[in-house]
N, C-alpha and C positions, 0 to 999 in steps of 0.2 A: 232732882237733876239740876246741875249748875247751868247758868245761862251761857250759851255758846255765842261767840262773836264771829259768826260765819254768815255771809250774805250770798246765797246762791244767785247766779246770773240768769237772766231771761226766764225761761219756763222750767227751771230746775228747782228741786226741793231737797232739803236735808232731812233725812229720816233716821231716827234712833231705832236700831234694830231690837226686836224682842229677843229673848233668850232662846237658844235652840232647845228642842225637846230633849229631856233627860231620859224618858222612858217611852216605849211604844204603847199602843193602846192595850196590848196584852200584858203589860207590866214588865217587859224585858228592859233592863238598864242598858243604855247605849254608851259605848266608849266614845271618847272625843273624836276618834277617826271616823266613826260611823254617823256622827251628827250631821244633818243637812243644814245648809245656810238658811236662816229664817227668811220667810217671804212676807213678814208682817212687821209693822212698826208704827211709830208715832211721828208725825211731821213736827220738826223743831223749828224750821225756818223755810220760807218760800222766796223765790225770786219775784221780780216785778211783773212778770208775764212775758210772753213771746212778742218780739218786735214784729209788727205786721208790715206789709208792703206800703201801707198808707202812712207809716211813721208812728202810728199809735201802738199802745201796748194791749195785747189781748188779756182778758180777765182770766185769772187762775180759778179753776173749779175746785181746788182744795185750799185749805188754810191751816195755819199753825194750830196744833192740837188735835187735828184729825188723825184717827187711827186707820191705817190703810193696808191693803194687800198689794204687792207688786210682783213683777215677773221674776222667775227664779234666777236668771242670769243677768238681770237688769242692773244698771247703775255701776258706780265705782265705789268700792269700799275705802273708807278713810278712818283714821283713828285720831281723835282730838282729845288731849288730856286724859288718855287712857280709856276713853269711851269709844265704842265702835259705832260708826254711822255709815249710811249709804247716801250718795248724791245721785238722784234720779231725775230724768226728764219727766214732766207731768204725764206724758203719753205712756210711760212705763208703769204708771199706777193703774191697777186693774179694778179696784173697788175701794170705796170708803166704808168702814165698818160703822154702822149706825147703832148706837146703844141707847 
């Protein structure tokens, strides 16, 4: 994957989406119109953290390279140099996948 020069603001992250499932668990091939938006991806860039009332930045609980699950309708879809990404708030991330 090429390096992306995007710097998310505050507590936002840039996530590279995983590919949508091509087949169901039973082996049925899904047409493009039936594929669901992926809810899994890898963090490509993170913001500096949420600006707190004290003027300090909150620490991000995720970092670049983490593989995560996020909410189905969360974030904004963007395309950069032909690659699809999602920009999410840190609170939209449901879990970090630990391998």
